[in-house]
N, CA, C and O atoms as a DFTB+ gen file, in Angstrom:
344 C
 N C O
     1  1       0.847      -1.154       0.000
     2  2       0.000       0.000       0.000
     3  2       0.905       1.233       0.000
     4  3       1.883       1.292       0.745
     5  1       0.577       2.202      -0.829
     6  2       1.364       3.411      -0.924
     7  2       1.053       4.398       0.191
     8  3       0.129       4.192       0.978
     9  1       1.823       5.457       0.247
    10  2       1.663       6.457       1.291
    11  2       0.274       7.101       1.248
    12  3      -0.344       7.306       2.293
    13  1      -0.211       7.417       0.065
    14  2      -1.536       8.022      -0.050
    15  2      -2.626       7.067       0.446
    16  3      -3.584       7.500       1.087
    17  1      -2.484       5.791       0.157
    18  2      -3.453       4.797       0.643
    19  2      -3.435       4.719       2.159
    20  3      -4.487       4.600       2.788
    21  1      -2.238       4.786       2.757
    22  2      -2.135       4.763       4.213
    23  2      -2.838       5.973       4.813
    24  3      -3.536       5.852       5.820
    25  1      -2.655       7.146       4.195
    26  2      -3.280       8.359       4.711
    27  2      -4.803       8.275       4.591
    28  3      -5.524       8.635       5.521
    29  1      -5.281       7.804       3.454
    30  2      -6.732       7.680       3.255
    31  2      -7.328       6.656       4.219
    32  3      -8.322       6.937       4.889
    33  1      -6.724       5.473       4.290
    34  2      -7.208       4.431       5.191
    35  2      -7.126       4.904       6.636
    36  3      -8.061       4.698       7.409
    37  1      -6.010       5.540       7.010
    38  2      -5.848       6.043       8.366
    39  2      -6.860       7.118       8.695
    40  3      -7.423       7.131       9.790
    41  1      -7.100       8.032       7.745
    42  2      -8.079       9.088       7.975
    43  2      -9.476       8.541       8.182
    44  3     -10.193       8.975       9.084
    45  1      -9.864       7.590       7.351
    46  2     -11.200       6.990       7.481
    47  2     -11.339       6.200       8.780
    48  3     -12.338       6.323       9.490
    49  1     -10.326       5.388       9.081
    50  2     -10.386       4.583      10.302
    51  2     -10.344       5.470      11.538
    52  3     -11.084       5.233      12.492
    53  1      -9.491       6.487      11.534
    54  2      -9.400       7.390      12.674
    55  2     -10.670       8.202      12.872
    56  3     -11.121       8.396      14.000
    57  1     -11.245       8.677      11.771
    58  2     -12.484       9.460      11.861
    59  2     -13.620       8.607      12.416
    60  3     -14.340       9.036      13.319
    61  1     -13.781       7.396      11.874
    62  2     -14.842       6.520      12.345
    63  2     -14.618       6.113      13.802
    64  3     -15.568       6.046      14.581
    65  1     -13.368       5.842      14.170
    66  2     -13.067       5.490      15.560
    67  2     -13.365       6.651      16.498
    68  3     -13.860       6.440      17.605
    69  1     -13.069       7.879      16.064
    70  2     -13.360       9.036      16.915
    71  2     -14.865       9.242      17.059
    72  3     -15.327       9.696      18.106
    73  1     -15.634       8.913      16.023
    74  2     -17.104       8.982      16.113
    75  2     -17.625       7.959      17.116
    76  3     -18.482       8.271      17.942
    77  1     -17.103       6.741      17.039
    78  2     -17.565       5.652      17.905
    79  2     -17.213       5.927      19.364
    80  3     -18.007       5.630      20.257
    81  1     -16.036       6.488      19.614
    82  2     -15.595       6.713      20.995
    83  2     -16.027       8.062      21.549
    84  3     -15.765       8.356      22.716
    85  1     -16.684       8.892      20.737
    86  2     -17.165      10.180      21.207
    87  2     -16.096      11.257      21.278
    88  3     -16.274      12.250      21.983
    89  1     -14.992      11.085      20.567
    90  2     -13.894      12.045      20.589
    91  2     -13.873      12.936      19.356
    92  3     -12.922      13.696      19.176
    93  1     -14.873      12.872      18.513
    94  2     -14.842      13.570      17.231
    95  2     -14.783      15.088      17.377
    96  3     -14.134      15.762      16.576
    97  1     -15.443      15.623      18.375
    98  2     -15.466      17.075      18.544
    99  2     -14.098      17.634      18.883
   100  3     -13.794      18.774      18.532
   101  1     -13.263      16.849      19.563
   102  2     -11.968      17.350      20.006
   103  2     -10.827      17.005      19.049
   104  3      -9.675      17.344      19.320
   105  1     -11.128      16.342      17.942
   106  2     -10.072      15.922      17.020
   107  2     -10.277      16.571      15.653
   108  3     -11.406      16.739      15.191
   109  1      -9.177      16.928      15.024
   110  2      -9.224      17.456      13.671
   111  2      -8.823      16.392      12.670
   112  3      -8.621      15.234      13.036
   113  1      -8.708      16.776      11.419
   114  2      -8.394      15.814      10.363
   115  2      -6.990      15.221      10.526
   116  3      -6.787      14.033      10.276
   117  1      -6.032      16.036      10.939
   118  2      -4.660      15.535      11.126
   119  2      -4.622      14.512      12.253
   120  3      -3.978      13.471      12.125
   121  1      -5.308      14.801      13.355
   122  2      -5.358      13.860      14.478
   123  2      -6.048      12.567      14.069
   124  3      -5.629      11.486      14.483
   125  1      -7.099      12.663      13.263
   126  2      -7.780      11.459      12.790
   127  2      -6.852      10.589      11.952
   128  3      -6.837       9.368      12.107
   129  1      -6.079      11.211      11.065
   130  2      -5.148      10.453      10.231
   131  2      -4.084       9.797      11.098
   132  3      -3.768       8.622      10.909
   133  1      -3.529      10.545      12.046
   134  2      -2.478       9.985      12.921
   135  2      -3.029       8.831      13.743
   136  3      -2.394       7.781      13.840
   137  1      -4.198       9.012      14.333
   138  2      -4.813       7.945      15.132
   139  2      -5.093       6.725      14.252
   140  3      -4.877       5.591      14.680
   141  1      -5.567       6.949      13.036
   142  2      -5.862       5.835      12.139
   143  2      -4.626       5.072      11.712
   144  3      -4.646       3.841      11.671
   145  1      -3.541       5.781      11.389
   146  2      -2.307       5.111      10.956
   147  2      -1.667       4.369      12.131
   148  3      -1.254       3.218      11.990
   149  1      -1.587       5.025      13.284
   150  2      -1.039       4.348      14.472
   151  2      -1.939       3.179      14.865
   152  3      -1.452       2.118      15.253
   153  1      -3.244       3.375      14.763
   154  2      -4.181       2.291      15.043
   155  2      -4.028       1.127      14.081
   156  3      -4.205      -0.028      14.470
   157  1      -3.697       1.420      12.820
   158  2      -3.471       0.343      11.846
   159  2      -2.254      -0.485      12.237
   160  3      -2.285      -1.713      12.165
   161  1      -1.186       0.187      12.651
   162  2      -0.004      -0.551      13.101
   163  2      -0.315      -1.363      14.354
   164  3       0.066      -2.530      14.450
   165  1      -1.007      -0.747      15.315
   166  2      -1.381      -1.434      16.549
   167  2      -2.308      -2.612      16.262
   168  3      -2.098      -3.713      16.770
   169  1      -3.326      -2.378      15.451
   170  2      -4.260      -3.453      15.104
   171  2      -3.588      -4.592      14.352
   172  3      -3.868      -5.762      14.612
   173  1      -2.696      -4.251      13.413
   174  2      -1.964      -5.289      12.676
   175  2      -1.069      -6.114      13.577
   176  3      -0.985      -7.335      13.442
   177  1      -0.398      -5.433      14.503
   178  2       0.467      -6.144      15.436
   179  2      -0.351      -7.083      16.324
   180  3       0.017      -8.243      16.511
   181  1      -1.466      -6.578      16.871
   182  2      -2.323      -7.417      17.713
   183  2      -2.935      -8.569      16.929
   184  3      -3.065      -9.680      17.443
   185  1      -3.310      -8.297      15.679
   186  2      -3.887      -9.338      14.831
   187  2      -2.893     -10.482      14.651
   188  3      -3.269     -11.652      14.722
   189  1      -1.638     -10.147      14.420
   190  2      -0.613     -11.182      14.255
   191  2      -0.343     -11.908      15.566
   192  3      -0.116     -13.118      15.564
   193  1      -0.364     -11.179      16.700
   194  2      -0.136     -11.813      18.005
   195  2      -1.256     -12.800      18.349
   196  3      -1.025     -13.802      19.026
   197  1      -2.466     -12.506      17.876
   198  2      -3.604     -13.389      18.143
   199  2      -3.701     -14.532      17.143
   200  3      -4.643     -15.323      17.193
   201  1      -2.742     -14.623      16.243
   202  2      -2.722     -15.726      15.297
   203  2      -3.418     -15.450      13.989
   204  3      -3.721     -16.381      13.243
   205  1      -3.677     -14.195      13.692
   206  2      -4.309     -13.834      12.424
   207  2      -3.347     -13.992      11.262
   208  3      -2.211     -14.434      11.435
   209  1      -3.805     -13.634      10.098
   210  2      -2.988     -13.747       8.891
   211  2      -1.698     -12.967       9.060
   212  3      -1.704     -11.825       9.520
   213  1      -0.590     -13.595       8.683
   214  2       0.697     -12.914       8.792
   215  2       1.297     -12.624       7.428
   216  3       2.413     -12.112       7.337
   217  1       0.568     -12.945       6.369
   218  2       1.093     -12.663       5.035
   219  2       0.782     -11.222       4.644
   220  3       0.311     -10.445       5.474
   221  1       1.033     -10.873       3.434
   222  2       0.903      -9.489       2.979
   223  2      -0.530      -9.112       2.619
   224  3      -0.749      -8.024       2.086
   225  1      -1.503      -9.960       2.887
   226  2      -2.871      -9.639       2.486
   227  2      -3.424      -8.438       3.244
   228  3      -4.282      -7.730       2.717
   229  1      -2.955      -8.186       4.473
   230  2      -3.417      -7.026       5.214
   231  2      -2.706      -5.753       4.777
   232  3      -3.013      -4.673       5.282
   233  1      -1.770      -5.860       3.856
   234  2      -1.073      -4.675       3.349
   235  2      -1.818      -4.059       2.175
   236  3      -1.349      -3.082       1.592
   237  1      -2.958      -4.609       1.823
   238  2      -3.761      -4.091       0.715
   239  2      -4.877      -3.216       1.259
   240  3      -5.218      -3.299       2.439
   241  1      -5.441      -2.386       0.411
   242  2      -6.550      -1.518       0.774
   243  2      -7.838      -2.283       0.533
   244  3      -8.385      -2.252      -0.569
   245  1      -8.325      -2.967       1.556
   246  2      -9.551      -3.746       1.448
   247  2     -10.293      -3.705       2.781
   248  3      -9.854      -3.048       3.725
   249  1     -11.398      -4.399       2.847
   250  2     -12.229      -4.376       4.046
   251  2     -11.496      -4.931       5.258
   252  3     -11.616      -4.387       6.356
   253  1     -10.743      -6.003       5.074
   254  2     -10.027      -6.603       6.203
   255  2      -9.011      -5.632       6.792
   256  3      -8.920      -5.499       8.012
   257  1      -8.249      -4.955       5.942
   258  2      -7.263      -4.015       6.457
   259  2      -7.951      -2.817       7.118
   260  3      -7.447      -2.287       8.108
   261  1      -9.091      -2.388       6.581
   262  2      -9.825      -1.292       7.207
   263  2     -10.337      -1.694       8.585
   264  3     -10.240      -0.913       9.532
   265  1     -10.876      -2.896       8.706
   266  2     -11.392      -3.349       9.997
   267  2     -10.288      -3.475      11.035
   268  3     -10.493      -3.144      12.203
   269  1      -9.116      -3.950      10.620
   270  2      -7.980      -4.045      11.537
   271  2      -7.537      -2.642      11.968
   272  3      -7.272      -2.407      13.147
   273  1      -7.457      -1.714      11.013
   274  2      -7.068      -0.335      11.333
   275  2      -8.102       0.322      12.244
   276  3      -7.739       0.997      13.206
   277  1      -9.375       0.130      11.951
   278  2     -10.446       0.693      12.770
   279  2     -10.390       0.134      14.190
   280  3     -10.491       0.886      15.159
   281  1     -10.229      -1.174      14.313
   282  2     -10.143      -1.797      15.641
   283  2      -8.950      -1.281      16.431
   284  3      -9.059      -1.019      17.629
   285  1      -7.818      -1.134      15.766
   286  2      -6.642      -0.594      16.440
   287  2      -6.835       0.852      16.850
   288  3      -6.386       1.253      17.924
   289  1      -7.495       1.642      16.016
   290  2      -7.745       3.051      16.332
   291  2      -8.701       3.188      17.511
   292  3      -8.494       4.034      18.381
   293  1      -9.741       2.368      17.547
   294  2     -10.675       2.395      18.679
   295  2      -9.936       2.007      19.957
   296  3     -10.115       2.647      20.993
   297  1      -9.117       0.976      19.894
   298  2      -8.345       0.552      21.060
   299  2      -7.397       1.659      21.512
   300  3      -7.278       1.922      22.709
   301  1      -6.727       2.304      20.573
   302  2      -5.817       3.398      20.901
   303  2      -6.555       4.545      21.588
   304  3      -6.090       5.051      22.609
   305  1      -7.690       4.958      21.048
   306  2      -8.464       6.040      21.659
   307  2      -9.000       5.643      23.031
   308  3      -9.077       6.481      23.929
   309  1      -9.360       4.410      23.196
   310  2      -9.856       3.918      24.480
   311  2      -8.745       3.958      25.531
   312  3      -8.979       4.376      26.665
   313  1      -7.541       3.526      25.158
   314  2      -6.409       3.540      26.090
   315  2      -6.047       4.979      26.458
   316  3      -5.809       5.271      27.630
   317  1      -6.002       5.869      25.487
   318  2      -5.705       7.275      25.757
   319  2      -6.758       7.870      26.683
   320  3      -6.426       8.627      27.596
   321  1      -8.008       7.538      26.459
   322  2      -9.107       8.041      27.301
   323  2      -8.957       7.549      28.736
   324  3      -9.226       8.296      29.677
   325  1      -8.528       6.297      28.914
   326  2      -8.317       5.747      30.253
   327  2      -7.225       6.515      30.999
   328  3      -7.381       6.822      32.181
   329  1      -6.122       6.826      30.315
   330  2      -5.010       7.503      30.965
   331  2      -5.308       8.983      31.219
   332  3      -4.752       9.567      32.149
   333  1      -6.166       9.592      30.415
   334  2      -6.494      10.996      30.613
   335  2      -7.444      11.199      31.801
   336  3      -7.493      12.290      32.368
   337  1      -8.174      10.190      32.171
   338  2      -9.097      10.295      33.315
   339  2      -8.347      10.427      34.626
   340  3      -8.801      11.121      35.535
   341  1      -7.196       9.764      34.732
   342  2      -6.472       9.745      36.014
   343  2      -5.504      10.872      36.133
   344  3      -4.821      10.994      37.150
């Protein structure tokens, strides 16, 4: 996946994750992209640790890679929210 694909996938995953977690009002487009890209790395790493596909199929722009990125972004926002409360 190219850099532009990562930005698009990250932006979509980060935006949707911020909507789901209720953080959309406090985040801008740059934050959504960063959360989505970091969430994609986090989700991919966790997916492999749980025994998911380890081949290059998650490196493509498809539904599976979006779901992994979205799940990682939601997890990232949830962890950040936990630490900000204390």
